[in-house]
N, C-alpha and C positions, 0 to 999 in steps of 0.2 A: 504494500500500500504506500502510495506517495506521501511524503512528509515535507514540511517546510524546510527541514534540515537538508533533505535531499535536493531541494530546489537550490538552496544556497551553496551546496557542495558542487552541483553540476553547472549552475549559472547558465541556463539555456539562453540562446539568442532568439528573440521573438521579432519577426518582421511584421510591421503593421501598415495597413492601408487605412488611415484614420480620416475622420471628417474634419472640417475646418474649425470646429468648436473646441475639440478636446484633446488634441495630440499631446500637449504637455501633461495633462492629468494621466493619460494612458501610459506615457513613457515613465512618469514618476511611479505609478502603481507597480509597473513591472520591475523597475529598478529597486524600489524600496523593499521588495520581498526577496531580492537577491538574484534576479535574472538581468538580462541585457536587452534593451529595446533598440530596434532600428526603425525609424520612420521613413517610409518608402514613398518617393514622389515621382520618379521618372521611369517610364516603362523600359527604357534602354538598360536599366540596372536590374531588371526582374530576375534574369537567370543567375547573375553573379550574387545577388543578395539572398535569393532562395538557397543557393549552394552553401552559404555560410550560416544558415538559420536552422533552428530546430522546430519551429512552428510558424505558421502564417495566420494572421488575424485580419479579416476583411470587414471593415465597418462601412455600411452602405448609406451613411448619412449624407454623403455628397454624391449627387447623381449626375455628374457631368460625364461626357464621353471618355475623357482621358482616364478618369478613375475606374470606369467599367472595363476599359481595355487593359489597364494594368492589373486589375483584379483577376481577369480571365488569364492573362499571361502568367502572372505569379502563381495563380491557383493551379494551372496546368503543370508548371515546373515543380510545385510542391507535391502534387499527386505523383509525378514521375519519381521524385526523390523519396517519397514515402513518409513525409513529415505531416503532422496534423494540420488541418485547415479549420479555422473557426470563422463563422460568418454571423453578422448581426444585421438582420433585415429592418433597419431603422425606419419606423413609420411607414411600413410597406402598404398599409391600407389607405394612406393619405392621398396617393396620386397614381394615375396609370403609368406615369414615367417610372416611378419607383418599382412598380410591379413588373413592368417590362424589363427593367434593368436587372432585377433579381432573377427573372426567368432566363435572361441571357447568361448570367454567371452560373446559375444552377445547371444549365444545359451542358456546360463544358467543364465544370469543376465539381469534384466529389468532396463534400463536406464531412468532416469528422464530428463537428458539433455546431449546433445552431443555438445562439443565445438571444433571447428577446423577452419583452414583457408579454402579458396575457393577450393584449390586443394584437400584437405583431404575430405571435404564434397561432392565435385563433384564426387569423387571416390565412396563414399557410395551411392550417388544418381544415379550412372551409367550414369553420364553426362560427355562427353569428356572434358578433361582439361589437359593442359601441366604443371603438377606440377613439382617442382624442390626440391626434398628432403623435408626438413622441411619448405621450402618457398612455398608460395602459387602458384607461377608460373603465367601462363596466359591462358585465354580461352575465348570463345565467349558465354558461358552459362550465363543465367540470374541468378544473385546471389539470388534474391528472390525465384526463382523457385528451386534452389539448396537447400536453407535452408528449404523451405516448403516440398520438397520431402523427405529429411532426417527425418524431424519431423513426416511425415506421415508413413514412412517406419518403424520407431522404436516406433511410438506412444509416442513421447517425445517432449521436447522443444529443440530448436537448437540455437546456437550462432555461426554464421559465422563471424569470426573476420578478419579485414583488415583495409584499409584506412577508410572505412565506415563499421561499424559492422551491420550485418543483423540478426535479431532475429525473430524466427517464432515458432508457435505452430501447423503449418500445415494449418491453416486457416487464421490467422491474422499475418501480417509481419510488423515489425517496424525497422527503421534504427536509429542508434546512430551515429551522424556525428562529434563527437568530436575526439580528438586524436593528435598525433604528430609523425612526421617521424622518430624520434630517437628510437621509439619502434622497428623499423625494424632492427636496428643495435645493439640492446642489446638482446642477445640470452636469451630466457626464459621468455619473457614478456607474451607470450601466456599461459605458464604454470602458471604464476602468476594469470592470468585471470581465469584459471580453479579453483584455490583455492578461489578466490573472489566469483566466481559463486557458489561454494559449500556453502560458508558462507551465501550468500543471499537466496539461496533455503532452507537452514536450518531454516531460520526465517520464510519464506513464499514461499511455492513451487508453484509459479505462473509465468506467462509470464512477469508480471511487475517486478519481482525480477531479471529475466535475463536482462531486460533493465537496472535495477539499477546496476547490476554487471558490465555491459559494460560501463555504464556512470561513475562509480566510477574510474575505471582505466583510461579510456579515458580522463576524465576531469583532473585527477591528472597529466597525461602526458602533457596535454595542458598547465596547469599552470606551471609545471616544465620546459617545453620547453621554456617558456618565461623568466625564470630565468637563464637557462643554455644555452643560445644561443651559438652555435658553440662549445659546450662542451659535446659531446655525452656520454662520460663515466660518467661525473658528473651528467648527466641527471637522471640516474637510482637512485642514492642516493637521489636526490631531489624529485623524484617520491615517494620514501618511506616517506620522511619528509612530503610531501603533503598529502599522504594517512592518515598519523597519525593526521593531522590537519583538514582534509576535513570535511565540514559541509553540512547539508541538504540545507541550504540557498545557499551555493556555487553551489551545484548540480543543484538546481532549477534555479539559475542565468545563469549558463554556458551551461546547457544541450541543445543540438540541436537534436531534433528528426524529423524523416521523415516517 
């Protein structure tokens, strides 16, 4: 089973196609848990950067042609090399452009994991949900059913993030019940989770690693929230401090699974 100590010992290199809003947060989250981020911008580097990386994370928050082209190019190289690919279908229900772009990438790239909120994953699962842009929105669908349906559809692991994170491989489903409500008011925490997920899968491409990724950020938030009560902006910097210091003993102590 993957541990945060193994992450720090191996220091995997994580290649990221990020959106314009959160590249610094994502790079910091990866770096503070002991891995090495590369932020990828030019398609001409795709093969060279994949060759030195241990996982690829594709964030689809930017939907321009250049980002889609480099996502497909890097994804194909990652599949050829056999390293994990994580994709985040940001606000996929919000526009036909986002849906078409995701379909283009999904046609050519095999994903190892999809990470999204309930609204995003419900859209991929064809389950009715009232998504609100990048926010999860609301719906009557069963979160376990949604996570499992996406896992089966793409033959991958899924991480449905929210108040309770739901992780599935299509057969087995696990809940991580840690977290803090200040995650919801700090834009980009889901993108940070994408990066952490890439790190954990780079060390061990299994369902347990998805659970660990969820637990790392959720527990860091739980600890940080206790330190920065009523200070939502200070919360995020305290999350980074906590990620840097987090131990496997703390994960084992605080982790709440269901």
